[in-house]
FIKOL-493157 format. One record per residue (C-alpha): x, y, z; residue number from 1; residue in one letter. Coordinates in steps of 0.001 Angstrom, whole numbers, always signed. Example, Ala and Ser with C-alpha at 12.3 -4.5 7.8 and 13.67 -1.06 7.14 Angstrom:
// residues 2
+---------+---------+---------+------+------+
!    east !   north !      up ! resi ! resn !
+---------+---------+---------+------+------+
!  +12300 !   -4500 !   +7800 !    1 !    A !
!  +13670 !   -1060 !   +7140 !    2 !    S !
+---------+---------+---------+------+------+
This chain:
// residues 296
+---------+---------+---------+------+------+
!    east !   north !      up ! resi ! resn !
+---------+---------+---------+------+------+
!    +160 !      -7 !      -4 !    1 !    X !
!   +1339 !   +3403 !    -934 !    2 !    X !
!   +2120 !   +5702 !   +1533 !    3 !    X !
!    -100 !   +9080 !   +1126 !    4 !    X !
!   +2942 !  +11166 !   +2936 !    5 !    X !
!   +5486 !   +9743 !    +573 !    6 !    X !
!   +3387 !  +10143 !   -2433 !    7 !    X !
!   +2914 !  +14049 !   -1354 !    8 !    X !
!   +6655 !  +14502 !    -393 !    9 !    X !
!   +7826 !  +13076 !   -3863 !   10 !    X !
!   +5359 !  +15469 !   -5402 !   11 !    X !
!   +6355 !  +18494 !   -3406 !   12 !    X !
!  +10193 !  +17505 !   -4324 !   13 !    X !
!   +9356 !  +17300 !   -8093 !   14 !    X !
!   +7712 !  +20704 !   -7984 !   15 !    X !
!  +10273 !  +22330 !   -5938 !   16 !    X !
!  +12882 !  +21038 !   -8389 !   17 !    X !
!  +11155 !  +22139 !  -11342 !   18 !    X !
!  +10382 !  +25709 !   -9444 !   19 !    X !
!  +14184 !  +25941 !   -8921 !   20 !    X !
!  +15139 !  +25107 !  -12600 !   21 !    X !
!  +12639 !  +27913 !  -13562 !   22 !    X !
!  +14197 !  +30292 !  -11372 !   23 !    X !
!  +17898 !  +29253 !  -12327 !   24 !    X !
!  +16887 !  +29543 !  -16303 !   25 !    X !
!  +15145 !  +32686 !  -15878 !   26 !    X !
!  +16709 !  +35925 !  -17467 !   27 !    X !
!  +18049 !  +38509 !  -15434 !   28 !    X !
!  +17322 !  +41686 !  -17332 !   29 !    X !
!  +19420 !  +43733 !  -14884 !   30 !    X !
!  +22392 !  +41612 !  -15544 !   31 !    X !
!  +21801 !  +42024 !  -19297 !   32 !    X !
!  +21707 !  +45735 !  -19201 !   33 !    X !
!  +24766 !  +45824 !  -17046 !   34 !    X !
!  +26515 !  +43811 !  -19953 !   35 !    X !
!  +25107 !  +46273 !  -22569 !   36 !    X !
!  +26709 !  +49335 !  -20409 !   37 !    X !
!  +29929 !  +47610 !  -20225 !   38 !    X !
!  +30066 !  +46327 !  -24097 !   39 !    X !
!  +29099 !  +50020 !  -25054 !   40 !    X !
!  +31864 !  +51595 !  -22786 !   41 !    X !
!  +34660 !  +49039 !  -24041 !   42 !    X !
!  +33695 !  +49575 !  -27684 !   43 !    X !
!  +33701 !  +53271 !  -27239 !   44 !    X !
!  +37149 !  +52898 !  -25353 !   45 !    X !
!  +38657 !  +50557 !  -27962 !   46 !    X !
!  +37328 !  +52946 !  -30964 !   47 !    X !
!  +38981 !  +55981 !  -29039 !   48 !    X !
!  +42321 !  +54173 !  -28731 !   49 !    X !
!  +42108 !  +53084 !  -32591 !   50 !    X !
!  +41320 !  +56584 !  -33558 !   51 !    X !
!  +44477 !  +57782 !  -31512 !   52 !    X !
!  +46770 !  +55318 !  -32873 !   53 !    X !
!  +45391 !  +56174 !  -36439 !   54 !    X !
!  +46262 !  +59863 !  -35980 !   55 !    X !
!  +49674 !  +59132 !  -34421 !   56 !    X !
!  +50597 !  +56975 !  -37813 !   57 !    X !
!  +49289 !  +59546 !  -40192 !   58 !    X !
!  +51518 !  +62542 !  -40392 !   59 !    X !
!  +49812 !  +65697 !  -42530 !   60 !    X !
!  +53466 !  +66960 !  -43447 !   61 !    X !
!  +54879 !  +63748 !  -44813 !   62 !    X !
!  +54399 !  +61932 !  -48008 !   63 !    X !
!  +55139 !  +58495 !  -46576 !   64 !    X !
!  +51680 !  +58041 !  -45194 !   65 !    X !
!  +49909 !  +54683 !  -45562 !   66 !    X !
!  +47771 !  +54338 !  -48616 !   67 !    X !
!  +43936 !  +54931 !  -48126 !   68 !    X !
!  +43089 !  +51386 !  -49066 !   69 !    X !
!  +45473 !  +50264 !  -46312 !   70 !    X !
!  +43965 !  +52677 !  -43568 !   71 !    X !
!  +40396 !  +51583 !  -44698 !   72 !    X !
!  +41482 !  +47975 !  -44355 !   73 !    X !
!  +43225 !  +48600 !  -40967 !   74 !    X !
!  +40052 !  +50438 !  -39881 !   75 !    X !
!  +37820 !  +47682 !  -40444 !   76 !    X !
!  +40012 !  +45140 !  -38811 !   77 !    X !
!  +40087 !  +47353 !  -35864 !   78 !    X !
!  +36353 !  +47782 !  -35818 !   79 !    X !
!  +35714 !  +44141 !  -35884 !   80 !    X !
!  +38333 !  +43220 !  -33359 !   81 !    X !
!  +36985 !  +45859 !  -31001 !   82 !    X !
!  +33409 !  +44848 !  -31439 !   83 !    X !
!  +34462 !  +41196 !  -30808 !   84 !    X !
!  +36128 !  +42009 !  -27622 !   85 !    X !
!  +33246 !  +44438 !  -26225 !   86 !    X !
!  +30753 !  +41630 !  -27342 !   87 !    X !
!  +32731 !  +39198 !  -25116 !   88 !    X !
!  +33278 !  +41380 !  -22074 !   89 !    X !
!  +29216 !  +42469 !  -22223 !   90 !    X !
!  +28411 !  +38642 !  -22606 !   91 !    X !
!  +30782 !  +37899 !  -19677 !   92 !    X !
!  +29214 !  +40422 !  -17308 !   93 !    X !
!  +25749 !  +39788 !  -18065 !   94 !    X !
!  +26121 !  +36169 !  -17287 !   95 !    X !
!  +28227 !  +36841 !  -14241 !   96 !    X !
!  +25921 !  +39319 !  -12714 !   97 !    X !
!  +22962 !  +37146 !  -13390 !   98 !    X !
!  +24405 !  +34265 !  -11193 !   99 !    X !
!  +22739 !  +31348 !  -13031 !  100 !    X !
!  +24718 !  +28183 !  -12747 !  101 !    X !
!  +23745 !  +26749 !  -16261 !  102 !    X !
!  +26190 !  +27527 !  -19108 !  103 !    X !
!  +23476 !  +27620 !  -21543 !  104 !    X !
!  +21352 !  +30139 !  -19410 !  105 !    X !
!  +24830 !  +31986 !  -19125 !  106 !    X !
!  +25245 !  +31794 !  -22662 !  107 !    X !
!  +21872 !  +33136 !  -23634 !  108 !    X !
!  +22605 !  +35869 !  -21282 !  109 !    X !
!  +25616 !  +36888 !  -23164 !  110 !    X !
!  +23733 !  +36754 !  -26548 !  111 !    X !
!  +20735 !  +38846 !  -25325 !  112 !    X !
!  +23273 !  +41348 !  -23812 !  113 !    X !
!  +24924 !  +41631 !  -27729 !  114 !    X !
!  +21347 !  +41859 !  -29255 !  115 !    X !
!  +20262 !  +44551 !  -27121 !  116 !    X !
!  +23742 !  +46473 !  -27714 !  117 !    X !
!  +23481 !  +45964 !  -31464 !  118 !    X !
!  +20001 !  +47229 !  -31573 !  119 !    X !
!  +20771 !  +50173 !  -29437 !  120 !    X !
!  +23798 !  +51408 !  -31521 !  121 !    X !
!  +21673 !  +50815 !  -34470 !  122 !    X !
!  +19042 !  +53103 !  -33213 !  123 !    X !
!  +21773 !  +55726 !  -32018 !  124 !    X !
!  +23358 !  +55725 !  -35378 !  125 !    X !
!  +19753 !  +56641 !  -37175 !  126 !    X !
!  +18612 !  +59441 !  -35006 !  127 !    X !
!  +20053 !  +62834 !  -34040 !  128 !    X !
!  +21494 !  +61159 !  -30987 !  129 !    X !
!  +24167 !  +59775 !  -33123 !  130 !    X !
!  +25757 !  +62917 !  -33245 !  131 !    X !
!  +26600 !  +62656 !  -29692 !  132 !    X !
!  +27947 !  +58859 !  -30018 !  133 !    X !
!  +29394 !  +59250 !  -33298 !  134 !    X !
!  +32844 !  +59251 !  -32073 !  135 !    X !
!  +32492 !  +56444 !  -30141 !  136 !    X !
!  +31326 !  +54416 !  -32953 !  137 !    X !
!  +33169 !  +56018 !  -35671 !  138 !    X !
!  +33808 !  +52555 !  -37532 !  139 !    X !
!  +30250 !  +52133 !  -38231 !  140 !    X !
!  +29477 !  +55769 !  -39123 !  141 !    X !
!  +32602 !  +56114 !  -41296 !  142 !    X !
!  +31919 !  +52977 !  -43191 !  143 !    X !
!  +28142 !  +53981 !  -43728 !  144 !    X !
!  +29353 !  +57422 !  -44750 !  145 !    X !
!  +31865 !  +56081 !  -47086 !  146 !    X !
!  +29067 !  +54114 !  -48928 !  147 !    X !
!  +26785 !  +57080 !  -49000 !  148 !    X !
!  +29292 !  +59599 !  -50261 !  149 !    X !
!  +30221 !  +57083 !  -53017 !  150 !    X !
!  +26346 !  +56406 !  -54176 !  151 !    X !
!  +25773 !  +60269 !  -54024 !  152 !    X !
!  +28988 !  +60766 !  -56253 !  153 !    X !
!  +27266 !  +58149 !  -58519 !  154 !    X !
!  +24107 !  +59880 !  -58712 !  155 !    X !
!  +25429 !  +63362 !  -59610 !  156 !    X !
!  +27382 !  +62003 !  -62502 !  157 !    X !
!  +24858 !  +59565 !  -63654 !  158 !    X !
!  +22724 !  +62398 !  -64740 !  159 !    X !
!  +24557 !  +64881 !  -66927 !  160 !    X !
!  +22656 !  +68056 !  -67137 !  161 !    X !
!  +22943 !  +71360 !  -69339 !  162 !    X !
!  +22721 !  +73850 !  -66766 !  163 !    X !
!  +25752 !  +73142 !  -64283 !  164 !    X !
!  +29456 !  +73132 !  -64602 !  165 !    X !
!  +29328 !  +69655 !  -65974 !  166 !    X !
!  +27145 !  +70818 !  -69045 !  167 !    X !
!  +29239 !  +69405 !  -72067 !  168 !    X !
!  +27869 !  +72094 !  -74407 !  169 !    X !
!  +29507 !  +74701 !  -72383 !  170 !    X !
!  +33122 !  +74057 !  -74110 !  171 !    X !
!  +31549 !  +74519 !  -77615 !  172 !    X !
!  +29905 !  +77652 !  -76657 !  173 !    X !
!  +33187 !  +78956 !  -75504 !  174 !    X !
!  +34703 !  +78157 !  -78766 !  175 !    X !
!  +32110 !  +79740 !  -80499 !  176 !    X !
!  +32080 !  +83003 !  -78975 !  177 !    X !
!  +35696 !  +83168 !  -78794 !  178 !    X !
!  +35846 !  +83234 !  -82615 !  179 !    X !
!  +36052 !  +86514 !  -84416 !  180 !    X !
!  +34310 !  +87808 !  -87600 !  181 !    X !
!  +31211 !  +89311 !  -88880 !  182 !    X !
!  +29841 !  +92758 !  -88576 !  183 !    X !
!  +27905 !  +92188 !  -85234 !  184 !    X !
!  +29967 !  +89774 !  -83355 !  185 !    X !
!  +27864 !  +89424 !  -80456 !  186 !    X !
!  +24652 !  +89123 !  -81997 !  187 !    X !
!  +25860 !  +86696 !  -84574 !  188 !    X !
!  +27663 !  +84634 !  -82004 !  189 !    X !
!  +24420 !  +84592 !  -79928 !  190 !    X !
!  +22562 !  +83293 !  -83147 !  191 !    X !
!  +25179 !  +80712 !  -83848 !  192 !    X !
!  +25269 !  +79346 !  -80274 !  193 !    X !
!  +21441 !  +79238 !  -80231 !  194 !    X !
!  +21491 !  +77506 !  -83879 !  195 !    X !
!  +23931 !  +74833 !  -82925 !  196 !    X !
!  +22271 !  +74072 !  -79510 !  197 !    X !
!  +19172 !  +73366 !  -81566 !  198 !    X !
!  +21351 !  +70856 !  -83729 !  199 !    X !
!  +22538 !  +69015 !  -80538 !  200 !    X !
!  +19120 !  +68985 !  -78465 !  201 !    X !
!  +16525 !  +69329 !  -81277 !  202 !    X !
!  +14405 !  +66917 !  -82804 !  203 !    X !
!  +15959 !  +63966 !  -85026 !  204 !    X !
!  +13803 !  +64438 !  -87797 !  205 !    X !
!  +14566 !  +68318 !  -88466 !  206 !    X !
!  +18476 !  +67610 !  -87779 !  207 !    X !
!  +19486 !  +68296 !  -91273 !  208 !    X !
!  +17602 !  +71414 !  -91492 !  209 !    X !
!  +19048 !  +72530 !  -88157 !  210 !    X !
!  +22586 !  +71674 !  -89314 !  211 !    X !
!  +22086 !  +73706 !  -92487 !  212 !    X !
!  +20827 !  +76739 !  -90056 !  213 !    X !
!  +23573 !  +76261 !  -87615 !  214 !    X !
!  +26213 !  +76404 !  -90681 !  215 !    X !
!  +24641 !  +79260 !  -92179 !  216 !    X !
!  +24761 !  +81195 !  -88723 !  217 !    X !
!  +28156 !  +80023 !  -87856 !  218 !    X !
!  +29496 !  +81307 !  -91272 !  219 !    X !
!  +28076 !  +84481 !  -90754 !  220 !    X !
!  +29503 !  +84911 !  -87228 !  221 !    X !
!  +32925 !  +83949 !  -88184 !  222 !    X !
!  +33051 !  +85400 !  -91616 !  223 !    X !
!  +33913 !  +82087 !  -93019 !  224 !    X !
!  +32677 !  +79670 !  -96320 !  225 !    X !
!  +29286 !  +77675 !  -95389 !  226 !    X !
!  +31154 !  +74651 !  -96396 !  227 !    X !
!  +34007 !  +75324 !  -93601 !  228 !    X !
!  +31105 !  +76224 !  -91302 !  229 !    X !
!  +29287 !  +72721 !  -92000 !  230 !    X !
!  +32749 !  +70999 !  -90993 !  231 !    X !
!  +32712 !  +72813 !  -88006 !  232 !    X !
!  +28981 !  +71868 !  -86986 !  233 !    X !
!  +30081 !  +68258 !  -87393 !  234 !    X !
!  +33182 !  +68617 !  -85298 !  235 !    X !
!  +31321 !  +70290 !  -82798 !  236 !    X !
!  +28548 !  +67524 !  -82828 !  237 !    X !
!  +31276 !  +64782 !  -82480 !  238 !    X !
!  +32650 !  +66771 !  -79774 !  239 !    X !
!  +29497 !  +66832 !  -77893 !  240 !    X !
!  +28672 !  +63271 !  -78279 !  241 !    X !
!  +32296 !  +62438 !  -77024 !  242 !    X !
!  +31398 !  +64308 !  -73997 !  243 !    X !
!  +28202 !  +62648 !  -73208 !  244 !    X !
!  +29814 !  +59224 !  -73713 !  245 !    X !
!  +32511 !  +60045 !  -71345 !  246 !    X !
!  +29845 !  +61198 !  -68833 !  247 !    X !
!  +28065 !  +57997 !  -69113 !  248 !    X !
!  +31254 !  +56131 !  -68538 !  249 !    X !
!  +32081 !  +58019 !  -65497 !  250 !    X !
!  +28405 !  +57318 !  -64306 !  251 !    X !
!  +28871 !  +53701 !  -64725 !  252 !    X !
!  +32264 !  +53352 !  -63009 !  253 !    X !
!  +30450 !  +55553 !  -60072 !  254 !    X !
!  +27639 !  +53118 !  -59763 !  255 !    X !
!  +29893 !  +50064 !  -59904 !  256 !    X !
!  +32113 !  +51764 !  -57364 !  257 !    X !
!  +28885 !  +52662 !  -55374 !  258 !    X !
!  +27727 !  +49033 !  -55722 !  259 !    X !
!  +31121 !  +47562 !  -54615 !  260 !    X !
!  +31295 !  +49823 !  -51729 !  261 !    X !
!  +27724 !  +48956 !  -50410 !  262 !    X !
!  +28301 !  +45207 !  -50874 !  263 !    X !
!  +31781 !  +45086 !  -48992 !  264 !    X !
!  +30187 !  +47505 !  -46098 !  265 !    X !
!  +27362 !  +44987 !  -45824 !  266 !    X !
!  +29613 !  +41803 !  -45985 !  267 !    X !
!  +31919 !  +43535 !  -43342 !  268 !    X !
!  +29076 !  +44512 !  -41221 !  269 !    X !
!  +27642 !  +41039 !  -41284 !  270 !    X !
!  +30873 !  +39320 !  -40532 !  271 !    X !
!  +31420 !  +41743 !  -37720 !  272 !    X !
!  +28092 !  +41224 !  -36001 !  273 !    X !
!  +28252 !  +37264 !  -36555 !  274 !    X !
!  +31626 !  +37067 !  -34847 !  275 !    X !
!  +30206 !  +39495 !  -31975 !  276 !    X !
!  +27431 !  +37168 !  -31458 !  277 !    X !
!  +29365 !  +34249 !  -31379 !  278 !    X !
!  +31825 !  +35987 !  -29025 !  279 !    X !
!  +29035 !  +37131 !  -26752 !  280 !    X !
!  +27799 !  +33775 !  -26407 !  281 !    X !
!  +31312 !  +32402 !  -25215 !  282 !    X !
!  +31558 !  +35196 !  -23072 !  283 !    X !
!  +28409 !  +34112 !  -21493 !  284 !    X !
!  +29475 !  +30733 !  -20964 !  285 !    X !
!  +32733 !  +31772 !  -19483 !  286 !    X !
!  +30881 !  +33931 !  -16886 !  287 !    X !
!  +28688 !  +31087 !  -15699 !  288 !    X !
!  +28786 !  +30982 !  -11923 !  289 !    X !
!  +29189 !  +27401 !  -10853 !  290 !    X !
!  +26927 !  +25872 !   -8198 !  291 !    X !
!  +29883 !  +25568 !   -5582 !  292 !    X !
!  +30841 !  +29212 !   -6083 !  293 !    X !
!  +27063 !  +30259 !   -5915 !  294 !    X !
!  +26648 !  +28511 !   -2439 !  295 !    X !
!  +29733 !  +30503 !    -903 !  296 !    X !
+---------+---------+---------+------+------+
């Protein structure tokens, strides 16, 4: 016959064990936020140290400074390394202060501290508060800023206009206005410029008529034969098309550079975050409090 008291005692022991297990595996948010604070502080200190070393290496008055690619690679490597160290420290502190004896629970504390730190940094960098912490996280902001600058350059070159300093017609206009000849040079030059602009920007169906008008206006402006003026019109057309082709080529190169920079930045950020997450997990495992130490 089963003793009711023994059954009740075993049931209480089982419930107590489950309750203890639940308490020991419960996350400690105070420990997590302490780990986040330490991770941010270590990241800031290491970035400041890297900035100080970088400024000490570069001498503005010397021509023997490292190449820009070398500096960029070194900066990325330092950023990744400092992120790994900060993640490990944050994970270790979060696990240690949680006083959990389970290594798995400690690892999860470290990983949670890393996740909160990452989200906090991303939030700060996308708000006005980023200006305050921009120096501390210069690795991220420099990387994103460089990609943005490259993309901006690509956008400005990719759409050449006829109104800015990049106007390919401005050189042709300067050549026409600098030529001499004719009875009323200013008016004739204005007419010649307008006629030639119509050739370049006008309708393809009326191109031949526009060429003839431009040649006649150019002949009057420079007091030269019409056949010679027609040759100049053809030369100006070829010059304009060459300028447009060069602008398109620069746009393609700028777009390719922007795409490559964006791809490289995304991969570096991914690798840095992934290694940081792994370091935070191992930091949490290393910071686990053993049961014997906990009883002390």
